[in-house]
C-alpha positions in Angstrom: 13.5 -7.0 12.3 11.2 -4.1 12.0 10.7 -1.6 14.8 7.3 -3.2 15.4 5.1 -0.2 15.7 1.6 -1.6 15.5 -1.6 0.4 16.1 -5.2 -0.8 15.6 -6.6 0.4 12.3 -3.2 1.6 11.2 -3.6 -0.3 7.9 -7.3 0.2 7.4 -6.9 2.2 4.3 -4.8 -0.3 2.4 -6.9 -3.2 3.7 -10.0 -1.7 2.3 -8.3 -0.9 -1.0 -7.1 -4.5 -1.2 -10.6 -5.8 -0.6 -11.9 -3.8 -3.6 -8.9 -3.8 -6.0 -7.9 -7.4 -5.5 -11.4 -8.8 -4.9 -11.5 -10.9 -8.1 -8.1 -12.3 -7.6 -9.0 -13.5 -4.1 -12.5 -14.6 -5.0 -11.3 -16.8 -7.9 -8.3 -18.3 -6.1 -8.5 -22.0 -5.4 -6.6 -21.3 -2.1 -7.2 -17.8 -0.9 -4.0 -17.5 1.0 -2.8 -14.1 2.1 0.5 -13.3 3.9 0.9 -10.3 6.2 4.7 -9.9 6.1 6.3 -8.2 9.1 3.2 -7.7 11.2 5.2 -6.2 14.0 5.3 -6.4 17.8 1.6 -7.4 18.1 -0.6 -9.3 15.6 -3.4 -6.8 15.4 -2.9 -5.8 11.8 -3.0 -9.5 10.7 -6.2 -10.0 12.7 -7.8 -7.0 11.1 -6.7 -8.0 7.6 -8.2 -11.4 8.0 -11.5 -9.9 9.4 -11.8 -7.3 6.6 -11.1 -9.7 3.8 -13.4 -12.3 5.2 -16.3 -9.8 5.5 -15.7 -8.1 2.2 -14.5 -10.8 -0.1 -14.9 -14.4 1.1 -15.2 -15.9 4.5 -12.7 -18.7 3.9 -9.7 -16.4 3.2 -6.6 -17.6 5.1 -4.1 -15.1 6.5 -0.6 -16.1 7.7 1.4 -13.5 9.6 5.1 -13.7 9.1 7.9 -12.3 11.3 11.6 -13.0 11.4 11.7 -12.6 15.2 10.6 -15.9 16.9 9.6 -14.0 20.0 7.0 -12.1 18.1 5.7 -15.3 16.5 5.4 -16.9 19.9 3.6 -13.8 21.3 1.1 -13.9 18.5 0.2 -17.5 18.9 -2.7 -17.0 21.3 -4.4 -14.8 18.6 -4.2 -17.6 16.1 -7.4 -19.2 14.7 -6.3 -22.1 12.5 -6.6 -22.5 9.7 -8.0 -19.0 9.0 -5.3 -17.1 10.9 -1.9 -18.5 11.8 1.6 -17.1 12.5 5.0 -18.3 11.5 8.6 -17.3 11.2 9.7 -16.0 7.8 10.9 -13.1 5.7 11.0 -12.2 2.0 11.1 -15.9 1.0 7.6 -16.1 2.5 8.4 -19.2 4.5 7.9 -21.4 1.5 4.2 -20.5 1.2 2.5 -19.7 -2.1 0.2 -16.9 -1.3 -2.1 -15.2 -3.8 -1.5 -11.9 -2.1 1.2 -10.4 0.2 0.8 -7.3 2.2 4.2 -5.9 3.2 3.9 -2.6 5.0 6.6 -0.6 6.8 9.1 -3.3 6.2 11.3 -2.1 3.3 11.3 1.4 4.8 14.2 0.3 7.0 16.3 -1.1 4.1 18.5 0.7 1.6 16.9 1.7 -1.7 19.3 -0.6 -3.5 17.8 -3.6 -1.7 14.3 -3.0 -2.8 14.4 -4.6 -6.2 16.0 -7.8 -4.8 13.3 -8.0 -2.1 10.6 -7.6 -4.6 12.1 -10.4 -6.8 12.4 -12.7 -3.8 8.7 -12.1 -2.8 7.3 -12.4 -6.3 9.2 -15.6 -6.8 7.1 -17.2 -4.0 3.7 -16.0 -5.2 1.0 -18.3 -6.5 0.3 -17.9 -10.2 -1.1 -14.4 -10.9 -0.4 -13.4 -7.3 0.4 -9.8 -6.3 2.2 -7.9 -3.6 1.0 -4.7 -2.0 4.2 -3.0 -0.5 4.2 0.4 1.1 4.4 2.5 4.2 2.3 4.7 6.4 2.5 6.9 9.4 1.9 5.6 12.9 -1.9 6.3 12.9 -2.5 5.4 9.2 -3.4 9.0 8.2 -0.8 9.2 5.4 0.1 6.2 3.3 1.4 5.0 -0.1 1.8 1.6 -1.7 2.9 -0.1 -4.8 1.0 -3.0 -6.4 3.4 -5.4 -8.1 3.4 -8.9 -9.6 6.0 -11.1 -11.3 6.3 -8.7 -14.2 7.2 -5.8 -11.8 5.4 -2.8 -10.3 2.1 -1.9 -11.8 0.6 1.1 -9.8 1.3 3.6 -7.1 -1.4 4.7 -4.7 -1.3 7.7 -2.4 -3.8 7.8 0.4 -4.6 10.4 3.2 -7.1 11.1 5.8 -8.5 14.3 4.2 -9.9 15.7 7.4 -6.4 16.2 8.8 -4.5 16.8 5.5 -3.0 20.3 5.3 -1.1 19.7 2.0 -0.6 16.7 -0.3 3.2 17.4 0.0 2.9 15.7 3.4 2.6 12.4 1.5 6.2 12.7 0.4 7.4 11.6 3.8 5.5 8.3 3.4 6.4 7.3 -0.1 7.5 3.6 -0.5 11.3 3.0 -0.2 11.6 2.7 -4.0 10.5 6.3 -4.3 11.1 8.2 -1.1 14.6 9.3 -2.0 13.4 10.2 -5.5 11.3 13.1 -4.4 13.7 15.6 -5.9 13.5 17.9 -8.9 13.9 16.0 -12.1 12.2 12.8 -10.9 8.7 11.9 -11.9 7.3 11.2 -8.4 8.5 14.7 -7.4 6.6 16.1 -10.4 3.4 14.2 -9.4 3.4 15.4 -5.8 4.2 18.9 -6.9 1.3 18.8 -9.4 -1.1 17.4 -6.8 0.0 20.0 -4.3 -0.5 22.8 -6.9 -4.0 21.4 -7.7 -4.8 21.3 -4.0 -3.9 24.9 -3.6 -5.8 25.9 -6.8 -8.9 24.0 -5.4 -8.9 26.0 -2.2 -12.4 27.5 -3.0 -13.8 24.0 -3.0 -12.8 23.7 0.7 -16.2 25.4 1.4 -17.8 22.1 0.4 -15.3 20.0 2.5 -11.9 18.4 2.0 -13.3 15.6 -0.1 -14.5 18.0 -2.8 -11.2 19.8 -2.7 -9.3 16.6 -3.1 -11.5 15.4 -6.0 -11.0 18.7 -7.8 -7.3 18.5 -7.3 -7.1 15.0 -8.8 -9.5 16.0 -11.6 -6.9 18.7 -12.5 -4.2 16.0 -12.6 -6.2 14.0 -15.1 -6.8 17.1 -17.2 -3.1 17.6 -17.3 -2.5 14.2 -18.7 -1.5 12.1 -15.6 -2.5 8.4 -16.1 -5.2 8.1 -13.3 -6.3 4.5 -12.8 -9.1 4.9 -10.2 -12.5 6.6 -10.1 -14.0 9.5 -8.1 -15.5 6.9 -5.7 -12.0 6.1 -4.6 -10.9 9.8 -4.7 -13.5 10.7 -2.2 -11.9 8.2 0.2 -8.7 10.2 0.0 -6.9 8.0 -2.6 -5.1 8.5 -5.9 -3.8 5.7 -8.0 -1.5 6.2 -11.0 0.3 3.9 -13.4 3.8 3.0 -12.1 5.3 4.0 -15.5 4.4 7.6 -14.7 6.5 7.7 -11.5 9.2 5.1 -12.1 12.6 6.3 -10.8 14.6 7.9 -13.5 11.7 8.0 -15.9 10.9 11.0 -18.1 9.4 14.1 -16.6 7.0 15.3 -19.3 5.6 18.8 -20.0 2.5 18.0 -18.1 4.5 18.1 -14.9 
């Protein structure tokens, strides 16, 4: 059972990213079923996920909040709005559902790193065809976050996200890396090289702070691209405080190239 920390808007950044990045997947699905795995002590994040996807993608999207604690499922019941929003008991096996998308946030953070691959396999085995999982972690207020997008073939991307108005250094994001990477933030590992390069770019872009933290962040990410990092998003996402790179660039034990 997770600790259950649940604050309104804590997952707003990842929800908005899902609404854009996974729009076509949800829009084309015959059954737009989404699972919020491990929603916590209160159902607010599941309620918000349903509302955001309904407004931004399609109004008939269905969200099922899953928790392994039956007391939490019972407590969430008054917030249900069948069939659009329901709650059930379940874990990585997804309660036998076949969702097109799973959001699993701040769940694997409490597991050992060695258990991550098995949890990923269990979840992907329960997905609908072409389904995806967004698995990650964030701080209590959602100001710092990171997540992995993965499917049946494995992890595809890593996204780092921050509230730029309160960001002092991109190095702060290291504390909120997904479980698969958080213990890999050491010299010699690709994710350490990425965060170091981003932090270096942030410091080098200090003169851009005159124009605001967004411009400083955009300049820092531009420098990453110029150095050869495989950036997968556009400046429109950068201005929101995001950065998405190919998983192959940060995979544990992968090569650390000269660009780093």
